[in-house]
N, C-alpha and C positions, 0 to 999 in steps of 0.2 A: 503494500501500500503506498503511495506516495506520501511524503512528508505532509504537503499542503491538505491531502485527504484526510490526514489523521488529525491535523488540527482543527478542521471542520467539525470531524466526529466529536472531539473532545470538546469543541466549543457548545455542540447540539446539545451533548449530555449534560454540561454544565447549566445549558438553559432549563433543562429539564428539572433540574433539582434546586435550582435556585429558589429560593422563596419568593423573590422580587421576579422572577420570569414568568413569561407567557403564559406557563402551564401550572404556576403554584396554585394551590387550592387551598382553602380554609372553610372552618364552620363556625356558624352564627346560630344562637340561639336566643330567641327575642319573644319578650313578652305582647300583649297586643296593643297597649296603648301606642307605641310608635311603629307598628307595623304597617299602617297607610303611607307613612312618609318613606320608610325605609322600602317598600315593595316600589315605589316610583324612582327611588335613587339608586338602587341597587345595579339595575342594568348599565346605566352610565358608569358606574364605578368599575362593574367588570370590563366594559369595554376600553375603558380609559386606563386601566390598571394592568389588564391582562391575565388578573385574579380571578380564579373560579370560585365562587361561594355557594355553599351548600347551607341551607338555614332550617333550623328546627324551633319548635315554639314550647313555651312552659308559662306558667304564671309567676310574677315577681314575689309574692309572697305565700304564705298559707301552710296548711297541714297537709295538702296530696301529694300522691307521688308523683305528679307531672310539674312541679314547680322547678324554677331553674336549678334552684339551690339543691331540691331531692335529686334531680337529674345528675349534676356533678357530681354529688356523694355518692351515688352508685356507680361511678366510673364513666358516664357518658362523655365522650369527647368533645371537645369546644373550643375555638381559640378566641372568640369574642363572645360576650354576653351584652343584651342592651334590655334593662328592666328600670323598674322604678328605682329610684335614688335610696329608698328604704331598704328595698331587696339587696342592692348592691352593697349597702353597707353592712348588710348582713354577711354578704359574702366575703367581703373584706376582712370582716372580723374573724372569719373563719379560716384566714389565709388561703382562700381560692382564687385571688386575683392579682395579676402582678404588680408589685409595688409601684405606685405613681402612673399607672396606665390609665385610669379612670377620667372620664370628663362627661360634663353634663350636656345633654342635646337640647332637650327642648323641655317646656311646660305647657300644661293645659289643666283646666279645671274642668269640675264635675257638672253635668247636666242630665237632664231627662229625656228618655227616648220613648215614642210612641209608635205604634203599628203605622205604617205607611198609608196615608188618606185619613188617617183619624184625625178629630179634633184636638187641638193642642192646648192643653191646660196651661194656665197662667203661673209663671214661676219668677215673677219679677219681685216678690218680697218674701219674707220670711214666712208669714200668716199662709200666703198663696201655695207655697211649697209645703205647708205642714198640712194645709187641706187637701191639697192633689195627691197626698201619700195617703191620708185618711180615707179618701175615695175610692181608690185604687182597691178591685179585688185582689190582686196579686201583684207585688213590688218585686222585679227581679234584679240581683244585684252578684258582682263577681265575688269570690272568695279572697281576692287578691288586696292589693293595697288601698283603693278606694273604698271595698266593700268593708274592709276591715275598720277604716275610719266612719265609715257610715253606722254600723253598728256598735262600735265602742263610743264614739263622739255625736254625731250629729242627731241619731233618732232619740238618744237618751237627751239631749239637749232640748229639743223640742218635745220633749214629754211624750212620746208616741212610740217608743220601742216595744211597749205590749199591746198596742193596739192595731199594729198594721201587720197583714200578713206577707211576709217578706220570704222570698226563695231565694237562697243563695247556690249560686252554680259556682264549678270550678274556675271556669273562665268568663271573660267579660263575652265571647262570642256566645257563650250559652245563655247568658241575660239577654241577648239581643235577640236570639233564634227564639226565646219564649215570647218575646213582645211580638216578633214577626209572625208566629203562628197561632197569636191569641191566647196563651196560655196564661201570660202575664199582661195586665193593662199599661204596665209602666216598667221601665228600665231606667236604672241611676248608676252612672258610671263616666270615666272619661269621654269628654265631648270628640275626640280623636276616635275612639272606638265606635262610637254611635255614628260619626259619619262615613266611618269604614266599612258598617255593616250591612247587609241586604236587608230590603224589606222593613225598615224602621227609618223614621224621621226624628230628627232633634227638635224637640220642644222647646227646650230654650236652655240658656246656663242658668245656674243657681246663683242669687245675689251675693256681693262680697260678703255680708256679715254671716253667712253660712257656707262659703264657699271653701274648697280644699284645692289648692293648688298643687299637682303633683309633677315632679321632676322625672325625667326620663334620661338615662345616662346609660354610658357604654363603657366596657374596660376588656382588657385583655386578662385570659384566664391564664393564673398561674401555670407553669410548665409547657404553655403552647408552643408546639415545633412550628408555627407560622406567626410568631409575634410581630414581626415585623410587617407582614401583610396586615395583621390585625390594626397595628397602630397608623398603618395607611388607610384603611377603612374608616378609624376612629377621626382620622384628620380630614377625611373627606366630609363625613357627615356634620363635622362642625364648621365646615368652612362656609363662606359667604355663598358659593355655588349651590349649595346644600337646601340655604335658608328659603327659597321661594316654595320648593316642593314641602318643606316642613310646615310653612303657613298654609300653603294649600289643605292639608292634612288635618288643619284645627289644631295645630299646636304653635307656641311661639320659640323661635330657634334662641339658643343660648351661647354666647361666647365662642371662643377659640377652644381647641383642645390643648389639654395641658403638656 
């Protein structure tokens, strides 16, 4: 084999194994709140970077077997996680995140979902939200971060914790599916998940005095074999280029990556 040919073979093999090369692959596990923006942005990232991304999903928090923390604990491989800041802080405390790799991507508030075409209730005041919840036959909420806040904070604050029929689903997709099918009259969850779900519409965003602003964040998983590719993805998601898609998905972009 000629020296030139050997050099070309060596260069091609190096490209294949390089995490920054056109054939690099990585895995992301993401929760529902940032999924709408992520799905819009991922094709552009893959095309620009040459990195192929496989995506799994899981809840940010909770006790279920499909939370992101539970998946990592049982050995599920991932290079990047995207989830609520509360969930990410738990992973950092458990030493499952590469030190200094975390970055906040966007924030979003909580709103009410109704079945597509249904009348939209008033959510402009605390009293209006309280009456809306009391009148609903079933209120569907996710078991993750926003649902934890609703059950532990908002419903008790409104004095209706024992007066409403709440159905807790493992994921936000389950809550919106219940509303879309008519099993629930109302869903309460992050606005971005409502806008991303089929068969439902946003009735409105909760007023500031009873609002929960949730932050979605990303980080490289400790021990990732594609840490550099992961950092490139996070840099892209926190770049000005990504801001338009993030806003279009119902979230507010947050600053630059660390």
